[in-house]
Structures are given as C-alpha cells and as structure tokens.
MOPAC internal coordinates of N, CA, C and O (Angstrom, degrees):
PM7 1SCF
backbone

  N    0.0000 0     0.00 0     0.00 0    0    0    0
  C    1.4526 1     0.00 0     0.00 0    1    0    0
  C    1.5194 1   107.67 1     0.00 0    2    1    0
  O    1.2310 1   121.18 1   -45.32 1    3    2    1
  N    1.3021 1   115.35 1   134.68 1    3    2    1
  C    1.4618 1   120.93 1   178.34 1    5    3    2
  C    1.5332 1   108.59 1   -91.81 1    6    5    3
  O    1.2310 1   120.93 1   -53.67 1    7    6    5
  N    1.3191 1   115.82 1   126.33 1    7    6    5
  C    1.4583 1   121.83 1  -178.05 1    9    7    6
  C    1.5210 1   110.26 1  -108.24 1   10    9    7
  O    1.2310 1   120.54 1   -37.00 1   11   10    9
  N    1.3107 1   116.57 1   143.00 1   11   10    9
  C    1.4585 1   124.46 1   176.90 1   13   11   10
  C    1.5139 1   107.22 1  -102.83 1   14   13   11
  O    1.2310 1   120.25 1   -56.64 1   15   14   13
  N    1.3121 1   117.13 1   123.36 1   15   14   13
  C    1.4759 1   122.60 1  -177.39 1   17   15   14
  C    1.5210 1   108.07 1  -118.97 1   18   17   15
  O    1.2310 1   120.51 1   -56.03 1   19   18   17
  N    1.3192 1   116.63 1   123.97 1   19   18   17
  C    1.4668 1   120.82 1   179.08 1   21   19   18
  C    1.5271 1   110.39 1  -121.87 1   22   21   19
  O    1.2310 1   121.74 1    -8.82 1   23   22   21
  N    1.3105 1   114.27 1   171.18 1   23   22   21
  C    1.4555 1   123.86 1  -178.37 1   25   23   22
  C    1.5299 1   111.36 1    61.92 1   26   25   23
  O    1.2310 1   121.20 1  -141.60 1   27   26   25
  N    1.3292 1   115.32 1    38.40 1   27   26   25
  C    1.4678 1   121.46 1   177.68 1   29   27   26
  C    1.5099 1   108.20 1   -81.06 1   30   29   27
  O    1.2310 1   120.10 1   -52.03 1   31   30   29
  N    1.3165 1   117.41 1   127.97 1   31   30   29
  C    1.4512 1   121.74 1   175.12 1   33   31   30
  C    1.5258 1   108.59 1   -56.36 1   34   33   31
  O    1.2310 1   120.07 1   -41.69 1   35   34   33
  N    1.3111 1   117.48 1   138.31 1   35   34   33
  C    1.4594 1   121.32 1  -174.93 1   37   35   34
  C    1.5301 1   113.51 1   -66.77 1   38   37   35
  O    1.2310 1   120.03 1   167.52 1   39   38   37
  N    1.3169 1   117.55 1   -12.48 1   39   38   37
  C    1.4784 1   121.18 1   177.75 1   41   39   38
  C    1.5291 1   112.19 1   -84.80 1   42   41   39
  O    1.2310 1   120.16 1   169.14 1   43   42   41
  N    1.3237 1   117.31 1   -10.86 1   43   42   41
  C    1.4706 1   121.64 1  -176.91 1   45   43   42
  C    1.5295 1   110.34 1   -74.70 1   46   45   43
  O    1.2310 1   120.64 1   -45.49 1   47   46   45
  N    1.3241 1   116.37 1   134.51 1   47   46   45
  C    1.4564 1   122.88 1   177.03 1   49   47   46
  C    1.5247 1   110.60 1   -98.85 1   50   49   47
  O    1.2310 1   120.97 1   -13.33 1   51   50   49
  N    1.3239 1   115.76 1   166.67 1   51   50   49
  C    1.4653 1   119.89 1   175.34 1   53   51   50
  C    1.5305 1   110.52 1   -57.04 1   54   53   51
  O    1.2310 1   120.73 1   136.87 1   55   54   53
  N    1.3419 1   116.22 1   -43.13 1   55   54   53
  C    1.4720 1   120.15 1  -179.16 1   57   55   54
  C    1.5172 1   112.21 1   -63.52 1   58   57   55
  O    1.2310 1   119.92 1   140.57 1   59   58   57
  N    1.3240 1   117.75 1   -39.43 1   59   58   57
  C    1.4758 1   120.98 1   179.64 1   61   59   58
  C    1.5334 1   110.19 1   -66.38 1   62   61   59
  O    1.2310 1   120.37 1   138.81 1   63   62   61
  N    1.3456 1   116.90 1   -41.19 1   63   62   61
  C    1.4502 1   120.72 1   178.69 1   65   63   62
  C    1.5300 1   110.90 1   -66.90 1   66   65   63
  O    1.2310 1   120.32 1   140.40 1   67   66   65
  N    1.3067 1   117.00 1   -39.60 1   67   66   65
  C    1.4729 1   121.06 1   176.91 1   69   67   66
  C    1.5227 1   110.61 1   -61.79 1   70   69   67
  O    1.2310 1   120.33 1   136.86 1   71   70   69
  N    1.3275 1   116.98 1   -43.14 1   71   70   69
  C    1.4660 1   120.74 1   179.46 1   73   71   70
  C    1.5365 1   110.97 1   -60.07 1   74   73   71
  O    1.2310 1   120.48 1   144.43 1   75   74   73
  N    1.3245 1   116.69 1   -35.57 1   75   74   73
  C    1.4667 1   119.61 1   178.27 1   77   75   74
  C    1.5174 1   110.98 1   -67.42 1   78   77   75
  O    1.2310 1   120.15 1   133.31 1   79   78   77
  N    1.3279 1   117.33 1   -46.69 1   79   78   77
  C    1.4634 1   121.04 1  -175.70 1   81   79   78
  C    1.5199 1   113.16 1   -75.08 1   82   81   79
  O    1.2310 1   119.97 1   152.34 1   83   82   81
  N    1.3252 1   117.65 1   -27.66 1   83   82   81
  C    1.4540 1   120.43 1  -177.66 1   85   83   82
  C    1.5321 1   112.01 1   -65.44 1   86   85   83
  O    1.2310 1   120.45 1   163.01 1   87   86   85
  N    1.3180 1   116.74 1   -16.99 1   87   86   85
  C    1.4623 1   120.87 1   175.82 1   89   87   86
  C    1.5369 1   111.16 1   -63.54 1   90   89   87
  O    1.2310 1   120.31 1   161.72 1   91   90   89
  N    1.3372 1   117.02 1   -18.28 1   91   90   89
  C    1.4454 1   121.70 1  -176.62 1   93   91   90
  C    1.5257 1   113.09 1  -105.87 1   94   93   91
  O    1.2310 1   120.34 1   174.30 1   95   94   93
  N    1.3271 1   116.96 1    -5.70 1   95   94   93
  C    1.4669 1   120.59 1   178.77 1   97   95   94
  C    1.5072 1   111.84 1   147.94 1   98   97   95
  O    1.2310 1   121.36 1    11.96 1   99   98   97
  N    1.3141 1   115.01 1  -168.04 1   99   98   97
  C    1.4665 1   121.26 1  -177.27 1  101   99   98
  C    1.5331 1   110.64 1   -68.58 1  102  101   99
  O    1.2310 1   121.66 1   -42.96 1  103  102  101
  N    1.3263 1   114.44 1   137.04 1  103  102  101
  C    1.4641 1   121.17 1   177.47 1  105  103  102
  C    1.5266 1   106.79 1  -117.53 1  106  105  103
  O    1.2310 1   120.63 1   -60.46 1  107  106  105
  N    1.3364 1   116.41 1   119.54 1  107  106  105
  C    1.4561 1   121.35 1  -179.28 1  109  107  106
  C    1.5133 1   112.17 1   -79.71 1  110  109  107
  O    1.2310 1   120.68 1   141.80 1  111  110  109
  N    1.3494 1   116.30 1   -38.20 1  111  110  109
  C    1.4674 1   119.88 1   179.52 1  113  111  110
  C    1.5179 1   110.65 1  -162.12 1  114  113  111
  O    1.2310 1   121.93 1   -23.11 1  115  114  113
  N    1.3479 1   113.91 1   156.89 1  115  114  113
  C    1.4615 1   122.63 1   176.30 1  117  115  114
  C    1.5215 1   106.70 1  -137.76 1  118  117  115
  O    1.2310 1   120.49 1   -43.95 1  119  118  117
  N    1.3245 1   116.67 1   136.05 1  119  118  117
  C    1.4531 1   120.95 1   177.86 1  121  119  118
  C    1.5107 1   109.96 1  -144.57 1  122  121  119
  O    1.2310 1   120.70 1   -71.28 1  123  122  121
  N    1.3397 1   116.27 1   108.72 1  123  122  121
  C    1.4650 1   121.06 1   171.95 1  125  123  122
  C    1.5239 1   106.38 1   -87.58 1  126  125  123
  O    1.2310 1   120.30 1   -49.14 1  127  126  125
  N    1.3110 1   117.03 1   130.86 1  127  126  125
  C    1.4504 1   121.91 1  -177.24 1  129  127  126
  C    1.5286 1   109.85 1   -75.82 1  130  129  127
  O    1.2310 1   121.38 1   -45.91 1  131  130  129
  N    1.3219 1   114.96 1   134.09 1  131  130  129
  C    1.4641 1   122.32 1  -176.18 1  133  131  130
  C    1.5274 1   109.24 1  -117.72 1  134  133  131
  O    1.2310 1   120.53 1   -44.66 1  135  134  133
  N    1.3378 1   116.60 1   135.34 1  135  134  133
  C    1.4471 1   121.40 1   175.54 1  137  135  134
  C    1.5219 1   108.94 1   -68.37 1  138  137  135
  O    1.2310 1   119.97 1   -56.10 1  139  138  137
  N    1.3168 1   117.67 1   123.90 1  139  138  137
  C    1.4705 1   121.40 1  -175.10 1  141  139  138
  C    1.5298 1   112.95 1   -65.51 1  142  141  139
  O    1.2310 1   120.18 1   145.39 1  143  142  141
  N    1.3141 1   117.26 1   -34.61 1  143  142  141
  C    1.4687 1   118.87 1  -176.51 1  145  143  142
  C    1.5359 1   113.47 1   -79.94 1  146  145  143
  O    1.2310 1   120.26 1   150.06 1  147  146  145
  N    1.3405 1   117.10 1   -29.94 1  147  146  145
  C    1.4772 1   119.13 1  -177.99 1  149  147  146
  C    1.5075 1   113.52 1  -106.68 1  150  149  147
  O    1.2310 1   119.94 1   158.72 1  151  150  149
  N    1.3394 1   117.72 1   -21.28 1  151  150  149
  C    1.4504 1   121.56 1  -176.35 1  153  151  150
  C    1.5290 1   113.41 1    75.46 1  154  153  151
  O    1.2310 1   120.82 1  -167.45 1  155  154  153
  N    1.3291 1   116.05 1    12.55 1  155  154  153
  C    1.4651 1   121.70 1  -178.53 1  157  155  154
  C    1.5242 1   110.01 1  -102.61 1  158  157  155
  O    1.2310 1   120.80 1   -35.28 1  159  158  157
  N    1.3278 1   116.07 1   144.72 1  159  158  157
  C    1.4576 1   122.01 1   178.02 1  161  159  158
  C    1.5209 1   111.23 1   -54.68 1  162  161  159
  O    1.2310 1   121.02 1   -38.61 1  163  162  161
  N    1.3343 1   115.65 1   141.39 1  163  162  161
  C    1.4471 1   120.75 1   175.19 1  165  163  162
  C    1.5143 1   112.37 1   -84.82 1  166  165  163
  O    1.2310 1   120.37 1   175.25 1  167  166  165
  N    1.3605 1   116.91 1    -4.75 1  167  166  165
  C    1.4576 1   120.49 1   176.81 1  169  167  166
  C    1.5201 1   114.67 1    88.08 1  170  169  167
  O    1.2310 1   120.49 1  -170.42 1  171  170  169
  N    1.3427 1   116.67 1     9.58 1  171  170  169
  C    1.4538 1   119.37 1   175.47 1  173  171  170
  C    1.5324 1   108.88 1  -145.86 1  174  173  171
  O    1.2310 1   121.49 1   -16.98 1  175  174  173
  N    1.3324 1   114.76 1   163.02 1  175  174  173
  C    1.4388 1   119.04 1  -179.61 1  177  175  174
  C    1.5181 1   112.14 1  -169.62 1  178  177  175
  O    1.2310 1   120.87 1    10.29 1  179  178  177
  N    1.3277 1   115.95 1  -169.71 1  179  178  177
  C    1.4541 1   122.64 1  -175.65 1  181  179  178
  C    1.5151 1   110.12 1  -132.55 1  182  181  179
  O    1.2310 1   121.31 1   -39.32 1  183  182  181
  N    1.3311 1   115.10 1   140.68 1  183  182  181
  C    1.4622 1   121.98 1   175.75 1  185  183  182
  C    1.5282 1   106.10 1  -125.97 1  186  185  183
  O    1.2310 1   120.40 1   -54.54 1  187  186  185
  N    1.3280 1   116.85 1   125.46 1  187  186  185
  C    1.4602 1   120.94 1   178.58 1  189  187  186
  C    1.5201 1   109.52 1  -105.02 1  190  189  187
  O    1.2310 1   121.18 1   -59.66 1  191  190  189
  N    1.3410 1   115.35 1   120.34 1  191  190  189
  C    1.4591 1   122.28 1   178.16 1  193  191  190
  C    1.5256 1   107.62 1  -120.51 1  194  193  191
  O    1.2310 1   119.89 1   -59.34 1  195  194  193
  N    1.3556 1   117.82 1   120.66 1  195  194  193
  C    1.4697 1   120.43 1  -174.92 1  197  195  194
  C    1.5283 1   115.72 1   -66.03 1  198  197  195
  O    1.2310 1   119.99 1   152.82 1  199  198  197
  N    1.3217 1   117.62 1   -27.18 1  199  198  197
  C    1.4598 1   120.77 1  -178.85 1  201  199  198
  C    1.5362 1   109.46 1   -95.29 1  202  201  199
  O    1.2310 1   120.14 1   -66.21 1  203  202  201
  N    1.3166 1   117.34 1   113.79 1  203  202  201
  C    1.4684 1   121.78 1  -177.12 1  205  203  202
  C    1.5170 1   113.08 1   -59.33 1  206  205  203
  O    1.2310 1   120.78 1   142.85 1  207  206  205
  N    1.3282 1   116.11 1   -37.15 1  207  206  205
  C    1.4742 1   119.98 1  -179.53 1  209  207  206
  C    1.5328 1   109.98 1   -63.79 1  210  209  207
  O    1.2310 1   120.80 1   134.12 1  211  210  209
  N    1.3123 1   116.08 1   -45.88 1  211  210  209
  C    1.4712 1   120.33 1   178.92 1  213  211  210
  C    1.5133 1   110.76 1   -65.24 1  214  213  211
  O    1.2310 1   120.76 1   141.71 1  215  214  213
  N    1.3271 1   116.16 1   -38.29 1  215  214  213
  C    1.4683 1   120.18 1   179.06 1  217  215  214
  C    1.5257 1   111.30 1   -63.12 1  218  217  215
  O    1.2310 1   120.46 1   136.15 1  219  218  217
  N    1.3207 1   116.73 1   -43.85 1  219  218  217
  C    1.4633 1   120.06 1  -179.35 1  221  219  218
  C    1.5222 1   111.31 1   -66.95 1  222  221  219
  O    1.2310 1   120.15 1   146.53 1  223  222  221
  N    1.3373 1   117.32 1   -33.47 1  223  222  221
  C    1.4647 1   120.75 1   175.32 1  225  223  222
  C    1.5315 1   109.81 1   -65.00 1  226  225  223
  O    1.2310 1   120.43 1   139.66 1  227  226  225
  N    1.3196 1   116.78 1   -40.34 1  227  226  225
  C    1.4714 1   120.58 1   176.68 1  229  227  226
  C    1.5260 1   110.58 1   -62.76 1  230  229  227
  O    1.2310 1   120.15 1   138.07 1  231  230  229
  N    1.3285 1   117.32 1   -41.93 1  231  230  229
  C    1.4717 1   121.43 1   178.46 1  233  231  230
  C    1.5320 1   108.84 1   -59.22 1  234  233  231
  O    1.2310 1   120.46 1   131.25 1  235  234  233
  N    1.3320 1   116.73 1   -48.75 1  235  234  233
  C    1.4772 1   120.77 1  -177.88 1  237  235  234
  C    1.5408 1   111.57 1   -62.32 1  238  237  235
  O    1.2310 1   120.76 1   135.88 1  239  238  237
  N    1.3221 1   116.16 1   -44.12 1  239  238  237
  C    1.4628 1   119.44 1  -173.82 1  241  239  238
  C    1.5312 1   113.64 1   -81.19 1  242  241  239
  O    1.2310 1   119.97 1   151.31 1  243  242  241
  N    1.3240 1   117.66 1   -28.69 1  243  242  241
  C    1.4603 1   119.88 1  -172.63 1  245  243  242
  C    1.5295 1   114.24 1  -100.44 1  246  245  243
  O    1.2310 1   119.82 1   166.64 1  247  246  245
  N    1.3369 1   117.95 1   -13.36 1  247  246  245
  C    1.4626 1   119.66 1   175.95 1  249  247  246
  C    1.5350 1   107.63 1   -64.99 1  250  249  247
  O    1.2310 1   120.74 1   -54.60 1  251  250  249
  N    1.2889 1   116.19 1   125.40 1  251  250  249
  C    1.4693 1   125.16 1  -177.98 1  253  251  250
  C    1.5204 1   113.33 1    71.00 1  254  253  251
  O    1.2310 1   119.80 1  -167.67 1  255  254  253
  N    1.3255 1   117.99 1    12.33 1  255  254  253
  C    1.4619 1   120.69 1   176.06 1  257  255  254
  C    1.5300 1   109.11 1   -78.61 1  258  257  255
  O    1.2310 1   120.64 1   -38.50 1  259  258  257
  N    1.3025 1   116.38 1   141.50 1  259  258  257
  C    1.4530 1   120.46 1   177.34 1  261  259  258
  C    1.5178 1   109.62 1   -80.99 1  262  261  259
  O    1.2310 1   121.09 1   -50.35 1  263  262  261
  N    1.3478 1   115.53 1   129.65 1  263  262  261
  C    1.4562 1   121.90 1  -179.85 1  265  263  262
  C    1.5079 1   108.36 1  -143.30 1  266  265  263
  O    1.2310 1   120.29 1   -63.74 1  267  266  265
  N    1.3050 1   117.05 1   116.26 1  267  266  265
  C    1.4724 1   123.19 1  -174.63 1  269  267  266
  C    1.5313 1   110.54 1    56.11 1  270  269  267
  O    1.2310 1   121.02 1  -144.45 1  271  270  269
  N    1.3316 1   115.65 1    35.55 1  271  270  269
  C    1.4666 1   120.93 1   176.11 1  273  271  270
  C    1.5165 1   115.70 1    82.81 1  274  273  271
  O    1.2310 1   119.64 1  -177.35 1  275  274  273
  N    1.3118 1   118.29 1     2.65 1  275  274  273
  C    1.4763 1   121.48 1   177.67 1  277  275  274
  C    1.5134 1   109.17 1  -119.07 1  278  277  275
  O    1.2310 1   121.15 1   -35.22 1  279  278  277
  N    1.3475 1   115.40 1   144.78 1  279  278  277
  C    1.4602 1   119.89 1   176.97 1  281  279  278
  C    1.5230 1   109.59 1   -87.04 1  282  281  279
  O    1.2310 1   121.27 1   -67.58 1  283  282  281
  N    1.3191 1   115.17 1   112.42 1  283  282  281
  C    1.4551 1   120.84 1  -178.36 1  285  283  282
  C    1.5208 1   111.75 1   -67.90 1  286  285  283
  O    1.2310 1   121.31 1   -29.71 1  287  286  285
  N    1.3239 1   115.09 1   150.29 1  287  286  285
  C    1.4641 1   121.80 1   168.08 1  289  287  286
  C    1.5318 1   105.61 1  -120.11 1  290  289  287
  O    1.2310 1   120.95 1   -55.49 1  291  290  289
  N    1.3178 1   115.79 1   124.51 1  291  290  289
  C    1.4656 1   121.32 1  -175.22 1  293  291  290
  C    1.5285 1   109.02 1  -127.15 1  294  293  291
  O    1.2310 1   120.43 1   -49.44 1  295  294  293
  N    1.3165 1   116.78 1   130.56 1  295  294  293
  C    1.4728 1   120.95 1   178.10 1  297  295  294
  C    1.5238 1   109.02 1  -149.67 1  298  297  295
  O    1.2310 1   121.72 1   -12.60 1  299  298  297
  N    1.3141 1   114.31 1   167.40 1  299  298  297
  C    1.4498 1   119.85 1   175.05 1  301  299  298
  C    1.5256 1   107.45 1   -68.36 1  302  301  299
  O    1.2310 1   120.13 1   -48.97 1  303  302  301
  N    1.3298 1   117.36 1   131.03 1  303  302  301
  C    1.4570 1   120.89 1  -179.99 1  305  303  302
  C    1.5236 1   109.72 1   -70.47 1  306  305  303
  O    1.2310 1   121.22 1   -38.21 1  307  306  305
  N    1.3117 1   115.27 1   141.79 1  307  306  305
  C    1.4552 1   120.83 1   175.68 1  309  307  306
  C    1.5260 1   107.89 1   -94.64 1  310  309  307
  O    1.2310 1   120.69 1   -32.18 1  311  310  309
  N    1.3211 1   116.29 1   147.82 1  311  310  309
  C    1.4688 1   118.88 1   178.47 1  313  311  310
  C    1.5185 1   110.79 1   -62.58 1  314  313  311
  O    1.2310 1   121.24 1   -38.06 1  315  314  313
  N    1.3216 1   115.22 1   141.94 1  315  314  313
  C    1.4559 1   119.98 1   178.63 1  317  315  314
  C    1.5212 1   107.99 1   -76.96 1  318  317  315
  O    1.2310 1   120.87 1   -43.82 1  319  318  317
  N    1.3325 1   115.95 1   136.18 1  319  318  317
  C    1.4434 1   119.75 1   178.06 1  321  319  318
  C    1.5399 1   108.28 1  -105.36 1  322  321  319
  O    1.2310 1   120.98 1   -39.65 1  323  322  321
  N    1.2944 1   115.74 1   140.35 1  323  322  321
  C    1.4438 1   120.77 1   179.66 1  325  323  322
  C    1.5240 1   108.58 1  -106.43 1  326  325  323
  O    1.2310 1   121.37 1   -49.22 1  327  326  325
  N    1.3300 1   114.98 1   130.78 1  327  326  325
  C    1.4606 1   119.94 1   179.68 1  329  327  326
  C    1.5346 1   107.30 1  -108.24 1  330  329  327
  O    1.2310 1   121.02 1   -54.70 1  331  330  329
  N    1.3293 1   115.65 1   125.30 1  331  330  329
  C    1.4736 1   120.12 1  -179.65 1  333  331  330
  C    1.4954 1   109.69 1  -106.12 1  334  333  331
  O    1.2310 1   120.10 1   180.00 1  335  334  333

C-alpha cells in the first residue's frame, strides 16, 4: 500500500522516515519530494509498504505523531489522475 505523508519536517531524510515506518513492518520504498530549484524538501512524501495490514497500522499509529517536531499526517495515497 502506498502511503501519503505530509507535514514532514524539512530536516527529515528518506532514511529517517524509513526507520520510523519500518517499526510497523516491511518498507519497500520511501520518497520525500524535493523542490528541484532549491533542493529543499517540499514537506511531503510517499512510503510504500507491501503488507496492507502493516500499512494501516502505521497510518493509525503515526497520524498526528510528532516526528522531528512536526505532527505527521499519514493516509492511504490516492491514485494520481492525469488530465489531457
């Protein structure tokens, strides 16, 4: 399950976010979105966890959890829609 994580402190790295989520199960990938022009985190990203049960436990436990001084918001990611 792909999770959408927002309100990530800009000091958080992909590895730090992965370490947080791995407490709930296997993490396939982590990607914090970076602004191309500044190289600074945009404050949101995605965590992919292959086991839906573990992913939902992470959503329940980490939503509103304080991490690096910011309260995370975690939800199931919605598919991106393309408009032509």
